[in-house]
Structures are given as C-alpha cells and as structure tokens.
C-alpha positions as CSV (number, residue, x, y, z in Angstrom):
1,M,117.9,17.5,-131.0
2,F,118.8,15.0,-128.7
3,M,119.0,14.4,-124.8
4,L,119.5,11.2,-122.7
5,T,118.7,11.4,-119.1
6,V,119.6,8.6,-116.6
7,T,118.5,8.7,-113.4
8,C,118.5,6.4,-110.3
9,E,118.3,6.4,-106.3
10,V,121.7,6.0,-104.4
11,R,120.6,4.3,-101.1
12,P,122.7,4.7,-98.1
13,T,123.7,1.0,-98.4
14,E,124.7,1.4,-102.0
15,D,128.8,2.5,-102.6
16,K,127.8,5.6,-105.1
17,D,131.1,4.5,-107.3
18,K,129.3,1.2,-108.0
19,V,126.3,3.0,-109.0
20,I,128.1,5.0,-111.1
21,K,129.8,2.0,-112.8
22,A,126.5,0.5,-113.2
23,V,125.3,3.4,-115.1
24,T,128.3,3.6,-117.3
25,N,128.6,0.1,-118.1
26,L,125.5,0.9,-120.4
27,F,125.7,4.6,-121.3
28,N,128.6,7.1,-122.2
29,L,127.4,10.1,-120.4
30,D,128.5,13.7,-120.7
31,K,127.9,14.6,-117.2
32,I,127.0,12.6,-113.8
33,E,126.5,14.1,-110.5
34,I,125.1,12.8,-107.4
35,V,122.3,15.1,-106.3
36,E,121.4,15.2,-102.3
37,D,117.6,14.3,-102.2
38,Y,115.2,12.8,-99.6
39,P,114.8,9.8,-98.9
40,Y,117.6,8.8,-100.9
41,N,120.2,10.9,-103.2
42,R,120.0,10.5,-107.0
43,L,122.4,10.0,-109.8
44,V,121.7,12.1,-112.4
45,G,123.2,11.7,-115.9
46,E,123.0,13.4,-119.4
47,S,124.1,13.5,-122.7
48,S,123.1,15.4,-125.7
49,R,125.0,13.1,-128.0
50,V,123.1,10.0,-129.3
51,E,126.6,8.2,-129.5
52,S,126.0,8.2,-125.5
53,L,123.7,5.0,-126.5
54,I,126.2,2.8,-128.3
55,K,127.1,0.4,-125.5
56,L,123.5,-0.2,-125.0
57,H,123.1,-0.9,-128.7
58,R,125.7,-3.4,-128.7
59,I,124.6,-5.2,-125.4
60,L,120.7,-5.5,-127.0
61,R,122.2,-7.4,-129.6
62,Q,124.6,-9.5,-127.7
63,E,121.5,-10.4,-125.1
64,R,119.3,-11.0,-128.0
65,I,116.6,-8.7,-126.6
66,L,115.8,-6.4,-129.6
67,D,112.2,-7.5,-129.8
68,T,111.3,-6.8,-126.3
69,F,113.4,-3.4,-125.8
70,R,111.6,-2.2,-129.1
71,S,108.4,-3.1,-127.9
72,V,109.0,-1.1,-124.8
73,L,110.6,1.8,-126.5
74,L,107.5,2.0,-128.7
75,S,104.7,1.6,-126.1
76,N,106.3,4.1,-123.7
77,K,106.7,6.9,-126.6
78,V,104.6,9.9,-125.9
79,G,105.5,12.5,-128.6
80,N,109.2,13.0,-129.0
81,M,110.1,11.1,-125.9
82,T,110.3,7.6,-124.9
83,E,111.4,6.1,-121.4
84,F,112.5,2.6,-119.9
85,K,113.7,1.3,-117.0
86,L,116.3,-0.8,-116.1
87,N,117.8,-3.3,-113.2
88,K,120.6,-1.6,-111.5
89,Q,122.2,-5.0,-110.3
90,G,121.9,-6.3,-113.8
91,A,123.5,-2.7,-115.0
92,Y,126.6,-3.2,-112.9
93,V,127.5,-6.4,-114.6
94,G,126.8,-5.1,-118.1
95,R,123.2,-6.5,-118.6
96,A,120.3,-4.3,-119.7
97,T,117.6,-5.9,-117.8
98,L,114.3,-4.3,-118.3
99,V,111.9,-3.3,-115.2
100,T,108.4,-3.4,-115.4
101,L,107.6,-2.6,-111.6
102,D,109.8,-0.7,-109.6
103,S,110.0,-3.5,-106.9
104,E,111.7,-5.8,-109.7
105,S,114.7,-3.9,-108.5
106,P,115.2,-4.1,-105.0
107,L,117.6,-1.0,-105.1
108,G,115.6,1.0,-107.4
109,P,115.8,0.9,-111.2
110,I,118.1,3.1,-113.5
111,V,115.2,5.4,-115.3
112,V,116.4,6.4,-118.8
113,R,114.4,9.1,-120.9
114,I,115.3,9.8,-124.4
115,V,114.1,12.9,-126.1
116,S,114.7,13.7,-129.5
117,D,112.8,15.5,-132.7
118,K,114.0,12.1,-134.3
119,I,112.9,9.6,-131.6
120,D,111.4,7.2,-134.1
121,E,114.7,7.0,-135.9
122,I,116.3,6.5,-132.5
123,I,114.2,3.5,-131.9
124,D,114.9,2.3,-135.2
125,W,118.5,2.1,-134.8
126,L,118.7,1.4,-131.2
127,A,116.3,-1.7,-131.4
128,P,115.3,-2.3,-135.1
129,K,112.3,-4.5,-136.4
130,T,113.8,-8.5,-136.3
131,V,113.0,-11.6,-137.8
132,R,113.6,-14.6,-135.8
133,G,115.5,-12.2,-133.3
134,H,118.3,-10.8,-136.1
135,P,117.6,-7.3,-137.2
136,T,115.9,-6.7,-140.7
137,Q,117.9,-3.8,-141.5
138,E,120.9,-2.3,-139.2
139,K,120.9,1.4,-139.4
140,S,123.4,3.9,-138.8
141,V,123.9,6.3,-135.9
142,P,121.2,9.0,-136.5
143,R,122.0,12.5,-137.2
144,V,120.2,14.5,-134.7
C-alpha cells in the first residue's frame, strides 16, 4: 500500500497554473484538483504509485541534500506515515527546498505526506544513508 498526498494553498494573488507547475516539477501525480476552501483555495494532489516520487528522488541527488532530507523524513515519521514541507517558490524552479516553519514560505508551503506499509523502504530509497554526501547504497524503487 502506498499513498502520496500533496497539498498547498492557492492564494488569490497566485496563478493556479503556476502552483500546479510548482507541484508537478517535483511529483508525478495521478490526480490534481483545486478545492475551494476558506480562507484560500487548496491544491490537492494524490498518487498511489511510488514512482510518483522519481522526480524528487533525482532532485535530491542533484542538490546534494540527501542527509538533510533523510533526517526530516525520519524525524517526522509516525507509524507508517511521514510528512515534510517544501517551499512553493523553490518548487516552481525545480528545487526541493525544505521548510521548517510555514513562515519560511511566504505563499504557504507545499505539504507532502507519504503513507505506506513499507515506509522505511521508501525512505531508504528516496534518501539513503550517505558517506561524505554520497549514498552508501542505491536501492531500486520499492515494490509496494
């Protein structure tokens, strides 16, 4: 079992197509919709395929942020779920910039939740342990 959920606010000053582009720069989602909500509309994206994380997998290696990302994934892990936040403006230009406080992303963060009965395998694949910034062992995409 695997479920990826990506959500973020769509502020009135934002172009919804640009918000969609920011999210799709990092994830291959099965479904994306804009939900009317108060005080802001929300983008909600979902995927039931672990392959939807392949773009993020590649970007983490390009930006050499595996250690930091792994630390966040593990510290936010609760049971079979982990969650993290990304800067929306960074995502728009194809960068995976982690957000600790919502205020670090002026237009609101992209909230990413991964739920799987094989969450540890997914974390090990997405952000493996490293030595001097290089993965000690690259794993293939987990079968979930």
